[in-house]
N, C-alpha and C positions, 0 to 999 in steps of 0.2 A: 504494501500499500503506498502510496506516495504521501509526501507531508502535505500536498494541493485535497486531496482526499480527505486524509484526516481534519484536517481545518473545516473543509466543511461537514464534515459529518458532524464534528464537536457544535459548528456552528446551527447546522440544523435541528440538533439535539436541544441545545440550549434553547433557541426559539421556541420550539414547540414546548417543552416545560415550562418556560413564562408565559406561553399562550393560554396553556391549559389551566395554569394558575390563575391568571387574569381572568378568564373565562368563569372559572367557579368565583371568585371573590366577588365578581359582579353581579352573580346569580342569573346568568345569561342562559344555561341550561335548565329546564323543569327540575325539580328537587321532587323525590319520590314523596308520595302521600305520605307513608309512615316511615318513620325514623326507625331503621335496624335498632334492635335493643345493644347490639356492640357496640354503637358508635359512642357513646356516653365514654368508653375505655381508649378512644384512639387517642386523645390528648395525653393522657398519663403515658401510653406507649409510647408517643411520638418523645416527649421527653425521656423517657429511658432510653432509647435510640439516641437520642442526640446527648445524654451523658454520658452513654457506653461509647461513642463516636470520640468524646473528646478525651477520655481514659485512653482509649487505643490510640488515637494521635500523639498521646506521650510518651505512650511505650512503642510507638513507631520511632519518634525522634530518640528514645534512650537507646534502642536496637541500633539503628544508624550511626550514633555519636560512638558505639563500641564495636562497630563494625561488622556488626552482623546483618550480611544484605537480606541473606534469606528469611530470617524474621521479620524484618522491616518489611521485606514484600508480603508476607502471610497477613502480618497485622494491618497493613494497607490496604490489603486486599478484603478483609476481613471489615474493616470500616466503610470500605466502599460498597461492600455489600449490606450492611447497618444504614448505611446514609439511604442507599436505594430503597430500602424497605420503608425508611422514614417518610421519603417522596412518595411511594404510594398510599401509604398510611395518611399522610397530610392532605394528599388530593383526595381521598376517599372520604376524609372527616369534613373538608370544605364542599364538599359534592353533597353530600347527605344532609348537613345543616341548614335548616330552612333558615337562620338569621345569624348574624356574626355576633360574638359577644362584645360586649362594650364594657371597657375598664371602668369600674366605680360604680356601675349598674346594678345596685344592691336586690330593687326589686324585679330585676329581670324584663324590665316592659322595654328597653331597649332603647330608650331615652333617658340621657343624663341628667336629671334635675339638679337645679341650684343647690338643694341639700345635697345631694349625693355627691356634686362636682365638692362642695365645701367641706364634705365628710373626707375625702380621699386627698384634696389639696394638693400640693407640689409633687406629690408620688405619682398621681397621672403623667404629668411633665416627663420624670424620671422613666416612667414607663413608656413613653411614646420615644422618647428618645430612642432609649435602648431598641424599642422595638422597629422603629424606622430603620435605626442602622443595622439591625437584624436580616430586615426583609432586603436592603439594598445590596448588601453584603452576600445575601443568600443568593441573590439573584447573580449576582456577578463571579461568585466564587465555582458555579457548576463549568465552565468552559476550562477555568484553569485545573479545577480536579480531573477533567478528563483528558486533557493535554498531557499534566502530570504524569497520568498513569500511563498514557501511552507512551511518555518517553522513558519512564522508569521500567515498564515491561520491555521495552526496545532496548534497554539497558545504553540508552544514550544520556550516560550519567552528566555530563554537563550542561546539555540542555535541559535536563530533569532536575539538577540544582538550581539555576537559573529560575525555574518556573516556579520551585518549592517555596523560594525565599517569599514568593508572595501568596503562593497558596497555603501553605501551613498556617501562618499567623490566623488568614482570615478565614479557611474551615473551622480552625479553632473556634476563635471568636464566634461564628456562626452558631457552633454546636454548644456553647456555654451559653450564649446569650438565649439559645433557644429554650434552655432548661430555664433560666432566670424569668424569660416571658411567662412560659407557664407556671412557673412559681407563683408569679405576679397576678396573673389574669385569673387562675382557677380558683379563687373563691369567687367569682363573676360567673360563674357556668351555672348556666340555669337549664338542664335538660328536661 
């Protein structure tokens, strides 16, 4: 496979995933009449998968710093698989949910009243800052992850290293903030 093909493939996958997430977020597709019972467990599963990926990324860094390339590859493949499973779970959750959760919405009506806004105060600003940075970086890191994996699996070490200098911290930030976002918003889930 040529680099040109790989770049086109990565671009196509990245655009497709971004479009799917955007379509689901905007509720363009009809939502099922009855929400399946398992749906309420998906946010916790997503947080567990993100947290596991955070740990795996740090373990991967440990192995490569100690020259254990085989374990580095294995751990990264596992992190990639868990991140892929996360993406499927995330997409499934956002497809099945009829409405988005609003941070601070204690009564679950989807509207943040003045009293609710006052109750959460500046924590809402912190939450939104973390959430927005998480979303932007999550959208941007996918092509970096795919290219880093390709370069690593092809043993193109120098190109892999150049990419991973950006990919690793962004991917780690996204996985950690995914858990933080879940912890912060979970009291406002109304299933």
